[in-house]
C-alpha positions as CSV (number, residue, x, y, z in Angstrom):
1,X,23.2,29.5,-12.2
2,X,21.2,31.7,-9.9
3,X,20.6,35.4,-10.7
4,X,20.7,37.9,-7.9
5,X,18.2,40.8,-8.0
6,X,18.4,44.1,-6.1
7,X,14.7,45.1,-5.5
8,X,13.8,48.7,-4.9
9,X,11.1,49.0,-2.3
10,X,8.9,52.1,-2.8
11,X,6.4,51.4,0.0
12,X,7.3,53.0,3.4
13,X,6.2,49.8,5.1
14,X,8.3,47.6,2.9
15,X,5.5,46.0,1.1
16,X,5.2,45.3,-2.7
17,X,3.7,48.0,-4.9
18,X,1.0,45.5,-5.9
19,X,0.1,42.2,-4.3
20,X,-1.0,39.0,-6.0
21,X,-4.7,39.3,-5.0
22,X,-5.2,42.1,-7.6
23,X,-4.9,39.6,-10.5
24,X,-8.2,38.2,-11.6
25,X,-6.8,35.9,-14.3
26,X,-3.4,34.8,-15.6
27,X,-3.1,32.3,-18.5
28,X,-0.5,30.9,-20.8
29,X,-1.0,32.0,-24.5
30,X,0.9,32.1,-27.7
31,X,2.1,35.2,-29.7
32,X,1.0,34.5,-33.3
33,X,2.8,37.6,-34.5
34,X,6.2,36.3,-33.3
35,X,6.2,32.7,-34.5
36,X,3.8,31.4,-31.9
37,X,6.1,31.9,-28.9
38,X,4.7,31.2,-25.5
39,X,3.6,34.3,-23.5
40,X,1.6,35.0,-20.3
41,X,-1.5,37.2,-20.3
42,X,-2.9,38.6,-17.1
43,X,-5.9,40.7,-16.2
44,X,-6.2,42.9,-13.0
45,X,-9.0,44.2,-10.9
46,X,-10.4,47.7,-11.9
47,X,-9.1,49.4,-8.8
48,X,-5.6,48.1,-9.4
49,X,-5.5,48.9,-13.1
50,X,-4.9,52.6,-12.4
51,X,-2.0,51.9,-10.0
52,X,-0.6,49.5,-12.6
53,X,-0.8,52.2,-15.2
54,X,1.1,54.6,-13.0
55,X,3.7,51.9,-12.2
56,X,4.3,51.0,-15.8
57,X,4.4,54.7,-16.8
58,X,7.2,55.4,-14.3
59,X,9.2,52.4,-15.6
60,X,8.5,52.9,-19.3
61,X,11.4,53.7,-21.7
62,X,12.3,57.4,-21.9
63,X,14.4,58.4,-24.9
64,X,17.6,56.4,-25.0
65,X,16.9,55.0,-21.5
66,X,15.6,51.5,-21.5
67,X,12.5,50.5,-19.5
68,X,12.8,49.4,-16.0
69,X,12.0,45.9,-14.7
70,X,9.2,44.9,-12.4
71,X,9.8,41.8,-10.3
72,X,7.3,39.0,-9.7
73,X,8.2,37.7,-6.2
74,X,6.8,34.7,-4.3
75,X,8.3,33.5,-0.9
76,X,11.3,35.8,-1.4
77,X,12.2,34.3,-4.8
78,X,12.1,36.3,-8.0
79,X,10.3,34.1,-10.5
80,X,10.4,36.7,-13.3
81,X,11.5,40.3,-13.8
82,X,10.0,41.5,-17.1
83,X,11.1,44.8,-18.7
84,X,8.4,47.4,-19.1
85,X,7.9,48.2,-22.8
86,X,5.5,51.1,-22.3
87,X,2.6,52.4,-20.2
88,X,-0.2,49.9,-19.8
89,X,-3.8,51.0,-19.2
90,X,-7.0,49.0,-18.8
91,X,-5.4,46.4,-16.6
92,X,-4.6,43.9,-19.4
93,X,-1.0,43.0,-19.8
94,X,1.3,40.5,-21.7
95,X,4.6,39.2,-20.5
96,X,6.7,38.1,-23.4
97,X,10.1,36.5,-23.6
98,X,11.9,33.3,-24.6
99,X,9.6,31.1,-22.5
100,X,9.1,27.4,-23.0
101,X,5.5,26.2,-22.7
102,X,6.3,24.8,-19.2
103,X,7.9,28.1,-18.0
104,X,4.9,30.1,-19.3
105,X,2.5,27.7,-17.4
106,X,4.5,28.0,-14.2
107,X,4.6,31.8,-14.3
108,X,0.8,31.9,-15.0
109,X,0.2,29.6,-12.0
110,X,2.4,31.8,-9.8
111,X,0.5,35.0,-10.8
112,X,-2.9,33.1,-10.3
113,X,-1.9,32.0,-6.8
114,X,-2.8,35.4,-5.4
115,X,-1.6,36.8,-2.1
116,X,-0.6,34.1,0.3
117,X,-1.7,34.8,3.9
118,X,1.2,32.8,5.4
119,X,4.5,31.2,4.2
120,X,3.9,28.0,2.2
121,X,4.1,24.8,4.2
122,X,4.7,21.2,2.9
123,X,1.4,19.4,3.1
124,X,2.4,16.2,1.4
125,X,5.8,14.7,1.1
126,X,7.3,11.3,0.7
127,X,10.8,10.1,1.5
128,X,11.7,6.6,0.4
129,X,14.9,5.0,1.4
130,X,17.1,3.2,-1.2
131,X,16.5,-0.2,0.3
132,X,12.7,0.1,-0.1
133,X,13.0,1.5,-3.6
134,X,15.3,-1.4,-4.7
135,X,13.0,-4.0,-3.2
136,X,9.9,-2.4,-4.9
137,X,11.6,-2.3,-8.3
138,X,12.8,-5.9,-8.0
139,X,9.3,-7.1,-6.9
140,X,7.6,-5.1,-9.8
141,X,10.0,-6.5,-12.5
142,X,9.7,-10.0,-11.2
143,X,5.9,-9.9,-11.3
144,X,6.1,-8.3,-14.8
145,X,8.2,-11.2,-16.2
146,X,6.2,-14.0,-14.6
147,X,2.8,-12.4,-15.6
148,X,4.1,-12.0,-19.1
149,X,5.0,-15.7,-19.5
150,X,1.7,-16.8,-17.8
151,X,-0.3,-14.9,-20.5
152,X,1.9,-16.3,-23.3
153,X,1.4,-19.9,-22.2
154,X,-2.4,-19.4,-21.7
155,X,-2.9,-17.9,-25.1
156,X,-0.7,-20.6,-26.8
157,X,-2.6,-23.4,-25.0
158,X,-6.1,-22.1,-25.5
159,X,-5.9,-20.8,-29.1
160,X,-3.1,-22.9,-30.5
161,X,-1.3,-21.3,-33.5
162,X,-3.5,-18.2,-33.4
163,X,-2.5,-17.8,-29.7
164,X,1.2,-17.4,-30.8
165,X,0.1,-14.7,-33.2
166,X,-1.5,-12.9,-30.3
167,X,1.8,-13.4,-28.4
168,X,3.7,-11.7,-31.2
169,X,1.3,-8.7,-30.9
170,X,1.8,-8.7,-27.2
171,X,5.6,-8.6,-27.5
172,X,5.2,-5.6,-29.9
173,X,2.8,-4.0,-27.5
174,X,5.4,-4.2,-24.6
175,X,8.1,-2.6,-26.8
176,X,5.8,0.2,-27.8
177,X,4.7,0.9,-24.2
178,X,8.3,1.0,-22.9
179,X,9.4,3.1,-25.9
180,X,6.6,5.7,-25.4
181,X,7.2,5.9,-21.7
182,X,11.0,6.4,-22.3
183,X,10.4,9.1,-24.9
184,X,8.1,10.9,-22.5
185,X,10.6,10.7,-19.7
186,X,8.0,9.2,-17.5
187,X,9.0,8.2,-14.0
188,X,8.1,4.6,-13.5
189,X,6.6,4.1,-10.0
190,X,5.4,0.8,-8.6
191,X,1.7,1.6,-9.5
192,X,3.1,2.5,-13.0
193,X,4.7,-1.0,-13.3
194,X,1.4,-2.4,-12.1
195,X,-0.3,-0.5,-14.9
196,X,2.0,-2.1,-17.5
197,X,1.5,-5.6,-16.1
198,X,-2.3,-5.1,-16.2
199,X,-1.9,-3.9,-19.8
200,X,-0.5,-7.4,-20.6
201,X,-3.9,-8.8,-19.7
202,X,-5.8,-6.0,-21.5
203,X,-3.7,-6.4,-24.7
204,X,-5.0,-9.9,-25.3
205,X,-8.6,-8.9,-24.7
206,X,-9.0,-7.6,-28.3
207,X,-7.4,-10.8,-29.7
208,X,-9.8,-13.0,-27.6
209,X,-12.8,-11.0,-29.0
210,X,-11.5,-11.5,-32.6
211,X,-10.7,-15.2,-32.0
212,X,-14.0,-16.0,-30.5
213,X,-15.8,-14.5,-33.5
214,X,-13.6,-16.4,-35.9
215,X,-14.4,-19.6,-34.1
216,X,-18.1,-18.8,-34.5
217,X,-17.6,-18.3,-38.2
218,X,-15.6,-21.6,-38.5
219,X,-18.4,-23.5,-36.7
220,X,-20.9,-22.0,-39.2
221,X,-18.9,-23.8,-42.0
222,X,-17.0,-20.9,-43.5
223,X,-13.4,-21.3,-44.8
224,X,-10.5,-20.1,-42.8
225,X,-9.8,-17.0,-45.0
226,X,-13.5,-15.8,-44.9
227,X,-13.8,-16.7,-41.2
228,X,-10.8,-14.5,-40.2
229,X,-12.1,-11.6,-42.3
230,X,-15.6,-11.9,-40.9
231,X,-14.2,-12.4,-37.3
232,X,-12.3,-9.1,-37.5
233,X,-15.3,-7.3,-39.0
234,X,-17.8,-8.4,-36.4
235,X,-15.4,-7.9,-33.5
236,X,-14.4,-4.4,-34.5
237,X,-17.4,-2.6,-32.9
238,X,-17.0,-4.4,-29.6
239,X,-13.2,-3.7,-29.6
240,X,-13.6,0.0,-30.2
241,X,-16.4,0.4,-27.7
242,X,-14.6,-1.5,-24.9
243,X,-11.3,0.2,-25.4
244,X,-12.9,3.7,-25.6
245,X,-14.6,3.1,-22.2
246,X,-11.2,2.1,-20.7
247,X,-9.5,5.1,-22.3
248,X,-12.1,7.4,-20.9
249,X,-11.5,6.0,-17.4
250,X,-7.8,6.4,-17.9
251,X,-8.2,10.0,-18.9
252,X,-10.3,10.7,-15.8
253,X,-7.7,9.1,-13.6
254,X,-5.0,11.2,-15.2
255,X,-6.9,14.4,-15.0
256,X,-8.1,14.0,-11.4
257,X,-5.5,11.8,-9.8
258,X,-2.1,12.8,-8.3
259,X,1.3,11.1,-7.9
260,X,1.0,7.3,-8.1
261,X,-2.5,7.4,-9.5
262,X,-1.3,9.5,-12.5
263,X,1.6,7.1,-13.0
264,X,-0.9,4.2,-13.2
265,X,-3.2,6.3,-15.5
266,X,-0.3,7.2,-17.8
267,X,0.7,3.6,-18.4
268,X,-3.0,2.5,-18.7
269,X,-3.8,5.2,-21.5
270,X,-0.6,4.3,-23.4
271,X,-1.3,0.6,-23.0
272,X,-4.9,0.8,-24.2
273,X,-3.8,2.8,-27.4
274,X,-0.9,0.5,-28.0
275,X,-3.0,-2.7,-27.4
276,X,-5.6,-1.5,-29.8
277,X,-3.1,-0.9,-32.6
278,X,-1.3,-4.2,-32.1
279,X,-4.5,-6.3,-31.9
280,X,-6.1,-4.7,-34.9
281,X,-3.2,-4.1,-37.3
282,X,-0.2,-6.3,-36.3
283,X,-2.3,-9.4,-35.7
284,X,-4.1,-8.9,-39.0
285,X,-0.8,-8.5,-40.9
286,X,0.5,-11.7,-39.4
287,X,-2.6,-13.6,-40.4
288,X,-2.5,-12.1,-44.0
289,X,1.1,-13.3,-44.4
290,X,0.2,-16.8,-43.0
291,X,-2.7,-17.0,-45.4
292,X,-0.6,-15.9,-48.3
293,X,1.9,-18.6,-47.6
294,X,-1.0,-21.1,-47.1
295,X,0.0,-21.9,-43.6
296,X,-2.2,-24.0,-41.5
297,X,-3.9,-21.7,-38.9
298,X,-5.7,-23.2,-35.9
299,X,-7.8,-21.4,-33.3
300,X,-7.9,-24.1,-30.7
301,X,-7.2,-27.8,-29.9
302,X,-9.4,-30.7,-28.9
303,X,-9.7,-29.5,-25.3
304,X,-10.6,-25.9,-26.0
305,X,-12.1,-25.5,-29.5
306,X,-15.7,-26.3,-28.3
307,X,-15.4,-24.9,-24.8
308,X,-18.4,-22.9,-23.7
309,X,-20.3,-23.7,-26.9
310,X,-24.0,-24.7,-26.5
311,X,-24.3,-23.1,-23.0
312,X,-28.0,-22.3,-22.2
313,X,-27.8,-20.5,-18.8
314,X,-31.0,-18.6,-18.0
315,X,-29.4,-15.5,-16.5
316,X,-32.6,-13.5,-16.8
317,X,-34.8,-15.9,-14.9
318,X,-32.2,-16.1,-12.0
319,X,-31.7,-12.3,-11.8
320,X,-33.6,-12.0,-8.5
321,X,-31.4,-14.6,-6.9
322,X,-28.3,-12.6,-8.0
323,X,-29.8,-9.4,-6.6
324,X,-30.3,-11.3,-3.3
325,X,-26.7,-12.5,-3.2
326,X,-25.4,-9.0,-3.8
327,X,-27.7,-7.5,-1.2
328,X,-26.5,-10.1,1.4
329,X,-22.8,-9.2,0.8
330,X,-23.5,-5.4,0.9
331,X,-25.6,-5.8,4.1
332,X,-22.8,-7.9,5.7
333,X,-20.3,-5.2,4.7
334,X,-22.5,-2.5,6.3
335,X,-22.6,-4.5,9.6
336,X,-18.8,-4.8,9.6
337,X,-18.5,-1.1,8.7
338,X,-20.2,-0.1,12.0
339,X,-18.5,-2.9,13.9
340,X,-15.1,-1.7,12.8
341,X,-15.9,1.9,13.4
342,X,-15.9,2.8,9.7
343,X,-13.3,2.3,6.9
344,X,-9.6,2.2,7.7
345,X,-8.5,5.3,5.9
346,X,-4.9,5.6,4.8
347,X,-2.8,8.7,5.6
348,X,-3.9,10.1,2.2
349,X,-7.5,10.5,3.5
350,X,-7.2,11.2,7.2
351,X,-4.0,13.1,7.4
352,X,-1.0,12.2,9.6
353,X,2.5,10.8,9.6
354,X,3.2,7.3,8.3
355,X,6.6,5.5,8.7
356,X,7.9,2.2,7.4
357,X,10.4,0.9,9.9
358,X,12.7,-2.1,9.4
359,X,14.1,-3.9,12.5
360,X,17.1,-6.0,12.8
361,X,15.2,-8.9,14.3
362,X,11.4,-9.9,14.1
363,X,9.3,-7.4,15.9
364,X,5.8,-8.0,17.3
365,X,3.4,-5.2,16.9
366,X,1.9,-5.1,20.5
367,X,5.1,-3.8,22.3
368,X,5.5,-1.1,19.6
369,X,1.9,0.1,20.1
370,X,2.3,0.2,23.9
371,X,5.6,2.0,23.8
372,X,4.6,4.6,21.2
373,X,1.3,5.2,22.9
374,X,3.3,6.2,26.0
375,X,5.7,8.3,23.9
376,X,3.3,10.1,21.6
377,X,0.4,10.3,24.0
378,X,-1.8,9.1,21.2
379,X,-2.3,5.4,20.3
380,X,-0.7,4.8,16.9
381,X,-1.7,2.3,14.2
382,X,1.0,-0.4,13.8
383,X,0.9,-3.2,11.2
384,X,3.3,-5.8,9.9
385,X,4.6,-4.6,6.5
386,X,5.5,-7.7,4.4
387,X,8.2,-9.4,6.5
388,X,8.0,-9.9,10.3
389,X,10.8,-7.4,10.9
390,X,9.1,-4.5,9.0
391,X,6.3,-2.4,10.4
392,X,4.2,0.4,9.1
393,X,3.5,3.0,11.8
394,X,0.9,5.7,11.4
395,X,0.2,8.5,13.9
396,X,-1.7,11.8,14.0
397,X,0.9,13.2,16.5
398,X,1.5,16.9,15.8
399,X,-0.5,16.7,12.6
400,X,-2.0,20.1,13.4
401,X,1.3,21.6,14.2
402,X,2.2,24.1,11.5
403,X,5.8,24.8,12.6
404,X,8.6,24.1,10.1
405,X,10.3,21.6,12.3
406,X,7.2,19.5,13.0
407,X,8.3,16.6,10.8
408,X,11.7,16.4,12.5
409,X,10.1,16.5,15.9
410,X,7.7,13.6,15.0
411,X,10.5,11.4,13.7
412,X,12.7,12.2,16.7
413,X,9.8,11.2,19.0
414,X,9.3,8.0,17.0
415,X,13.0,7.1,17.3
416,X,12.9,8.0,21.0
417,X,10.1,5.4,21.6
418,X,11.5,2.7,19.3
419,X,14.9,2.8,21.0
420,X,13.2,1.5,24.2
421,X,12.5,-1.8,22.4
422,X,16.2,-2.6,22.3
423,X,15.8,-3.8,18.6
424,X,18.0,-1.9,16.1
425,X,16.0,-0.3,13.3
426,X,16.1,2.0,10.3
427,X,13.3,4.3,9.1
428,X,12.9,3.3,5.4
429,X,10.2,5.7,4.3
430,X,8.0,8.5,5.6
431,X,4.9,10.3,4.3
432,X,2.9,13.1,5.6
433,X,-0.5,14.5,4.5
434,X,-2.0,17.5,6.2
435,X,-5.7,17.7,7.2
436,X,-6.5,20.1,4.4
437,X,-4.9,18.1,1.6
438,X,-6.4,14.8,2.9
439,X,-9.9,16.4,2.7
440,X,-9.2,17.7,-0.8
441,X,-8.0,14.2,-1.9
442,X,-11.1,12.6,-0.4
443,X,-13.5,15.0,-2.0
444,X,-11.7,14.8,-5.4
445,X,-11.7,11.0,-5.2
446,X,-15.5,10.9,-4.7
447,X,-15.9,13.4,-7.5
448,X,-13.8,11.1,-9.8
449,X,-16.1,8.1,-9.1
450,X,-19.3,10.1,-9.7
451,X,-18.0,11.9,-12.7
452,X,-16.9,8.5,-14.2
453,X,-20.4,7.1,-13.8
454,X,-21.9,10.1,-15.6
455,X,-19.5,9.9,-18.4
456,X,-20.1,6.1,-18.8
457,X,-23.9,6.6,-18.8
458,X,-23.9,9.2,-21.5
459,X,-21.4,7.2,-23.6
460,X,-23.7,4.1,-23.6
461,X,-26.7,6.3,-24.1
462,X,-25.2,7.7,-27.2
463,X,-23.8,4.4,-28.5
464,X,-26.9,2.2,-27.9
465,X,-29.7,4.7,-28.0
466,X,-31.5,3.4,-24.9
467,X,-31.2,4.9,-21.4
468,X,-32.0,1.5,-19.8
469,X,-28.7,0.1,-21.0
470,X,-26.8,3.1,-19.6
471,X,-28.7,2.9,-16.3
472,X,-28.0,-0.9,-16.1
473,X,-24.3,-0.3,-16.6
474,X,-24.1,2.5,-14.0
475,X,-26.0,0.4,-11.4
476,X,-23.5,-2.3,-12.1
477,X,-20.7,0.2,-11.5
478,X,-22.1,1.3,-8.1
479,X,-22.8,-2.4,-7.3
480,X,-19.1,-3.2,-7.9
481,X,-17.9,-0.3,-5.8
482,X,-20.1,-1.3,-2.9
483,X,-19.2,-5.0,-3.1
484,X,-15.4,-4.2,-3.1
485,X,-15.9,-1.8,-0.1
486,X,-17.9,-4.5,1.6
487,X,-15.1,-7.0,1.2
488,X,-12.7,-4.5,2.5
489,X,-14.7,-4.1,5.7
490,X,-15.4,-7.8,6.1
491,X,-11.7,-8.9,5.7
492,X,-10.2,-5.9,7.6
493,X,-8.0,-7.3,10.3
494,X,-8.3,-10.8,9.0
495,X,-5.7,-10.7,6.3
496,X,-1.9,-10.2,6.9
497,X,-1.7,-7.1,4.7
498,X,-3.1,-3.5,4.9
499,X,-6.6,-2.9,3.6
500,X,-6.6,0.9,3.7
501,X,-8.7,3.3,1.6
502,X,-6.2,5.5,0.0
503,X,-5.3,7.0,-3.5
504,X,-4.3,3.6,-4.8
505,X,-7.6,2.1,-3.8
506,X,-9.4,4.8,-5.8
507,X,-7.2,3.8,-8.8
508,X,-8.3,0.2,-8.3
509,X,-12.0,1.2,-8.0
510,X,-11.8,3.1,-11.2
511,X,-10.0,0.2,-13.0
512,X,-12.7,-2.2,-11.8
513,X,-15.3,0.1,-13.1
514,X,-13.5,0.1,-16.5
515,X,-13.5,-3.7,-16.6
516,X,-17.2,-3.9,-15.7
517,X,-18.0,-1.3,-18.3
518,X,-16.0,-3.2,-20.9
519,X,-17.8,-6.5,-20.2
520,X,-21.3,-4.8,-20.3
521,X,-20.6,-2.9,-23.5
522,X,-19.6,-6.1,-25.3
523,X,-22.8,-7.8,-24.3
524,X,-24.8,-4.7,-25.3
525,X,-23.0,-4.7,-28.6
526,X,-24.0,-8.3,-29.3
527,X,-27.7,-7.4,-28.5
528,X,-27.4,-4.5,-31.0
529,X,-25.9,-6.7,-33.6
530,X,-28.7,-9.3,-33.3
531,X,-31.4,-6.7,-33.5
532,X,-29.8,-5.2,-36.6
533,X,-29.8,-8.7,-38.2
534,X,-33.5,-9.0,-37.5
535,X,-34.2,-5.5,-38.7
536,X,-35.7,-4.5,-35.3
537,X,-35.0,-1.7,-32.9
538,X,-36.1,-3.6,-29.8
539,X,-38.0,-6.7,-28.6
540,X,-40.5,-7.2,-25.8
541,X,-41.6,-9.9,-23.3
542,X,-40.3,-13.4,-23.6
543,X,-38.6,-12.6,-26.9
544,X,-36.4,-10.0,-25.1
545,X,-35.6,-12.5,-22.3
546,X,-34.4,-14.9,-25.0
547,X,-32.4,-12.2,-26.7
548,X,-30.6,-11.1,-23.5
549,X,-29.8,-14.8,-22.5
550,X,-28.5,-15.4,-26.1
551,X,-26.2,-12.4,-25.9
552,X,-24.8,-13.4,-22.5
553,X,-24.3,-17.0,-23.5
554,X,-22.8,-16.2,-26.9
555,X,-20.2,-13.9,-25.3
556,X,-19.6,-16.2,-22.2
557,X,-16.4,-17.8,-23.7
558,X,-14.9,-14.4,-24.3
559,X,-15.9,-13.1,-20.9
560,X,-14.4,-16.1,-19.0
561,X,-11.2,-16.1,-21.1
562,X,-10.6,-12.4,-20.7
563,X,-11.4,-12.6,-17.0
564,X,-9.1,-15.5,-16.5
565,X,-6.2,-13.8,-18.3
566,X,-6.4,-10.7,-16.2
567,X,-7.0,-12.8,-13.1
568,X,-3.8,-14.7,-13.7
569,X,-1.9,-11.5,-14.1
570,X,-3.3,-10.1,-10.9
571,X,-2.5,-13.2,-9.0
572,X,1.1,-13.0,-10.1
573,X,1.3,-9.3,-9.1
574,X,-0.4,-10.1,-5.8
575,X,2.1,-12.9,-5.0
576,X,5.3,-11.4,-6.4
577,X,4.6,-7.6,-6.7
578,X,5.6,-6.7,-3.1
579,X,3.7,-5.5,0.0
580,X,3.4,-1.9,-1.2
581,X,0.6,-2.6,-3.7
582,X,-0.9,-5.8,-2.2
583,X,-4.0,-4.1,-0.9
584,X,-4.3,-2.3,-4.2
585,X,-4.2,-5.6,-6.1
586,X,-6.5,-7.3,-3.6
587,X,-9.1,-4.7,-4.6
588,X,-8.5,-5.5,-8.3
589,X,-8.8,-9.2,-7.7
590,X,-12.1,-8.9,-6.0
591,X,-13.2,-6.3,-8.6
592,X,-12.2,-8.7,-11.4
593,X,-14.4,-11.5,-10.0
594,X,-17.3,-9.2,-9.1
595,X,-17.0,-7.3,-12.4
596,X,-17.4,-10.6,-14.3
597,X,-20.3,-11.5,-12.1
598,X,-22.1,-8.2,-12.4
599,X,-21.7,-7.9,-16.2
600,X,-23.4,-11.4,-16.5
601,X,-25.9,-11.2,-13.7
602,X,-26.6,-7.5,-12.9
603,X,-26.1,-4.9,-15.6
604,X,-27.8,-6.7,-18.6
605,X,-30.6,-8.6,-16.7
606,X,-31.6,-5.5,-14.9
607,X,-32.5,-3.9,-18.2
608,X,-35.6,-6.2,-18.1
609,X,-36.8,-4.6,-14.9
610,X,-36.3,-1.0,-16.2
611,X,-38.2,-1.9,-19.4
612,X,-41.1,-3.3,-17.3
613,X,-41.3,-0.1,-15.1
614,X,-41.3,2.1,-18.2
615,X,-44.2,0.0,-19.8
616,X,-46.1,0.2,-16.5
617,X,-45.9,4.0,-16.5
618,X,-47.0,4.1,-20.2
619,X,-50.0,1.9,-19.5
620,X,-51.0,4.0,-16.4
């Protein structure tokens, strides 16, 4: 139902009595005197307050005559028409009514928008055809089912009966995540489905931490009941620290991301919380029931129960070799960066029109590039998109045109050029990002990465009381970002799928940072535990080298198993998840490998070098 307003214009030029730029602040609040109902509070500039006082006085109730209404209008639409209750002086006002929280927020945003110098234009839009949507959903669900069974089989094989307990917790976790998403009314996009599938891998991480500690207790000669109890107790600190780091990254993603990134962040946050609950409480309850019934509980088989035990890898002594390997990859990436003329930015970051076109018959890219170059007058970017009869076409044609029919003109020009090929086609999806919004997306994405590093540094500083650990972890984060970017430039044009830097890539980078931080925190936690057992705050020299190597080797089994689990999940998504997120998953695959490498070879060993610099400064 639409309500029609007749607006009385008092200005001789037809302008509003007051424009939006006179409002200095407009916020949602709650009226505690009327049951906490949502209201909107607004403050005006001093020079406008007097005019507002006159306006409200003229429309205030007089005797039996009710107060008049003042319309709030944006783009010729009346968003609200509150009734004046009395003369308002001082420039501070309240708008009350039967508002929902969302309606109060929307009205406050409209009032805060200020006077617009021009009509609003669409700066970002996406149109997805039903065929592409159906294929994406089918690909996402297929990858979900296959990844789910891969993790079930791996856990059952590696941890025997205890693995099936973890699988029960995993099943509960999936039900919880789907239930919460349904209750929130969340729209499940393809990155959102990817977030759920990744949560499958994350949900077994806490169980792996617990099981590895239980196996250590069993090898120390303790009984099964005491070993399970001690395993849960010793693993709790690592579980909480690692999940809090992922939760922090999820919150940052949700706060700063938009669209698909927020969908991914939503499922990640819910998945972390649900996984934590299932691993700590449900798994423990199942074990307690099995112990009460005196069931035989095994945490491995002949092939796996002694895997990675007795490893003595000297990570610290080889750290300079690891630094050299990383430096070579980053240098190679830099060379390819200049060779390729920079990163291949997606439409999110450079602005432009992007179309996914499906042809009736297989269509080579070269004739399309030539034809559209002649049609647009600008060389487009054309790539095979999954099958050989689907192409992704990106062009900056008319990107600076602010007219309302620019979108239609670009699509008409595209169709005009494609018709010359003589191959029937349909435009399955279209997206457009203006130059302004692309710049905002790029700047906010960089800010997200930098802010994440600052948050992680202070979290580790608070938890572990040494800045060297925080700095080592942050350097590992930057290391991982640079390595992933290097691989993107090195493999650009060599792989049969798109390697663009877009919003999904930023989500992948932040997820990789979360993995790296989780791995580093678990090693740091083992160092802290060992120092507490010895009654020391820190160690020096060769003793510290031995301590760090001990921590890395003692957590190696957990690091490899967790990495393999998530790697299996990512491989499944990469193969079956569809073309839309293949570049995104490629970044995660590289990041998963590099994250494991940097947590073992960079973040913890580099603490030695920071300690050495600090001691040198003290001696000087």
